[in-house]
N, C-alpha and C positions, 0 to 999 in steps of 0.2 A: 462614404467608403468605410467598409468594415475595418476595425482595428485588429491586426493579426497578433496572435500569441507568439512571443519570441522564444525560440528553443536554442539553447547552447548545447552543441554536440562536442563532447570531449573524447576524442578517439585519435590514436596515432596512425592507424592504417588508412592510407589515402583512399583506397577503393571502397572501404566501408564508410568513410566520411562522405564520399560522393554518393553512395547509395542512400544514406540518411538525407542528404540535401535534396536529392531527386524526389524521394518519397514525401518528405515533409513539405517542400515547396509546392508539390502537386496537390497537397491537402491544405493549402492556404496558411502555412506557418512561415514566420520570418526566422530564417536559420542563420546562426552564427557558429563559427568553428574554432576549436582549439585542439592542438595536437600534443601539448605537454601540460603537466600539472600547473606549472608557474603561469603559463599563458591562460589556462582555465580560470585560475583564481583571480587574475587581473580582469578578465572579462566578466566574471560574476559580479565583481565589485563596481565595475564601470558601466556595464550594459544592463544589469538587473533583469536577467531573463525570467520568463514565466515558468520555465522548466529546464532542468539540466539532465541531459542524457550522458551518463558517465561510465566510461570503460575503466576497469580497475588496473589494467596492465599498461601503464604509461611509461615512457622512456626515462623520465627524470624522477618519478616518485610513484609510490603505490596510490591508486585512486582512493583508497580508504582514508588517506591523509587529507585529501581534498574534501571528501564527504564530511569528515569530522570537523574540519576547519569551517566549512559553511554552516554546519549545525550549531556552531558556537554563537552565531549571531543572526541566522536567518532560517525561516521555515519554508523557503521556496522548495517546491517539489523536486525531488531527485530520483530519477529512474536509472538504476544500475543495469547496464547491459554488458555481460561478461562471458568469456569462455570458461570461467571457473564454475564447475558444476557440483563441487563438493558441498554437502549440506552445511558444513561449518562456515564456509565462505558466505553462503546466503544468510545464515543466522547472524553472523558478525555484521554484515552490511545493513540488515534490517534493524538490528539492535542499535546500530550507530546512527540511525535516522533516515535510511533510504526509504522512500515511499513504496518502491516496488523493485523487483529483481527479475530480470529476464536473462536466460542463458542462450548463448549463440549455439546453433543457428535458431532463428525465430521467424514467424510469419509476419508479413506486413500488416495484416488485419489485426493481429494480436498486439503488435507494437502501437498502432494508432489507437486502439481501444484503451490500452493502459495509459497512454499519454493523456487522452481525454479525461479518463477517470482521475488521474493524479492532479490535473489542473482544476477539475471541478471540485475535488475534495479540498484543495487549498483555498479556493474561493469561498466555499461553504464555511470553512473554519474561520476565515477572516470576517465573515458576516455574522457569525454566531459567537457570543462571548465564550471564552475558554472554559471548558468543564460544564457548560450549561447544556443539558439535554432536555429538550421539550418538543412537543408536537408528535407527529406520526411518521414512522418508517413503514413503507408498504412495498412489497415485492411479491407478485403473484398472489398466492393465498396466505402469505405471511404478513402479519401486522404487528409492529411494536408500538405500543401507546406509552410514550415516555411520561406523560402527565399522570396516567393511571397506574403506571408500573405493571403493565400487563402485556402478555404476548398472546395473539390470537392466530389460529389457523383455520382458514375458510369460515371465519366468523365465530368460531367457538374458542373459549378460553383454554389455553394449553395447560393451565394449572402448574406453572413452573414454581419451583422453590425460590427463595430469595437469591441464593447464589446462582441458580440457573438463570434467573431473570437478569442479574447483574452481568453474567457472562454474555448472554445474547445481546443485551443493550450495549455493551462495550463493543462487540463486533459490529453492531448496527451503526454506532457512532463513527466507525472507520470503515464503512461498507466498501467492499472492493479491494481493501488493503489487507495484506497478510500481517497478522499479529503473531509474534513469536510466542512459544510456550512460556518462556521466562517472563515476558512482558505481561501476559494475561495473568499468570500466577501472582505476580507482584501487585497488579492492579486490583485483583479480586480478593486475595487473601493477605495482602500486605507485604512490605519489603523484607520482613523477617521470616517469611515462609520459605522452607527449603525448596530448592529447584527440583521438585519431584513431580513428574508429569502424570503420575498415577491418579491423583485426586482430580486433575483436570480431565483425564480420559474418562473417568467414571462419570463425572458431571456431564461431559459431552455425550456420552452414550445415553444417559437418561434424557437429555434434551432432544436428541434425535428420535428417540422412541416416542416423544410427545409431539414433535412438530413435523417429522418427515413421514411421508406415505410409505417409503421403503428406506429404512435407516442405512441399508447397505449401499444404496444409490441416492445419496442426498441431493435435494433440489436447492436447499437454502444455505447450509453451512458446509464448507468444503475443507478437507484436510490437505495441507501442503506437507507431505510426508517429511518428517525430520525437522520441520521448520515451525509450523504453527497452524492456525485456522484463519479462514476468510469467509465472510458472509457475502451473499449475492448482492449486486448493486440494486438500489431501489428502482422502482418503475419510473 
């Protein structure tokens, strides 16, 4: 018998909870439910779910408090599903440690894809020593060779600069996950770098000219407007 991934759904709306249960159980997930922040935290510590789907608007506390509390001791994947559409809310949740952020309403296929991606990334991070980037990332015509510190497009060297390579390899390390502007800037240029997106935009424009067939319609690196960047999932 296959072992099912356990998903904790933290949502105070009964109809939405039922929707999650129906969809997830139909796709072979073991589903547990919480409708308050206190109940959610208790179930996280006692049930050890493989992924948490977290609504931010809970009756007893803001979901951000739950997110930050979990991140103090656990790297379990957390998928925020919220009616809050403001860019500031997305950035705050991602910077606080959310693996992804979906705004309501959303499609079933998108939800399931993001759940699969978050769980897969968590397992990859567990199997790979933290900070260690080796091997090959491959998606379509894009290849990141971490051992050679090179990026190739359709077999040819993209001739990236050192910072351009560092940026692409960072996105590749967290493929499928949105990295905020602030996080990328601090990782590439250091914690003392001013939170100025201009240098990041210039580097990204140069990268796209080198790796994308049509920089205006990218295939590999996508902009999450007002939030950050995301690279395509590997093949």
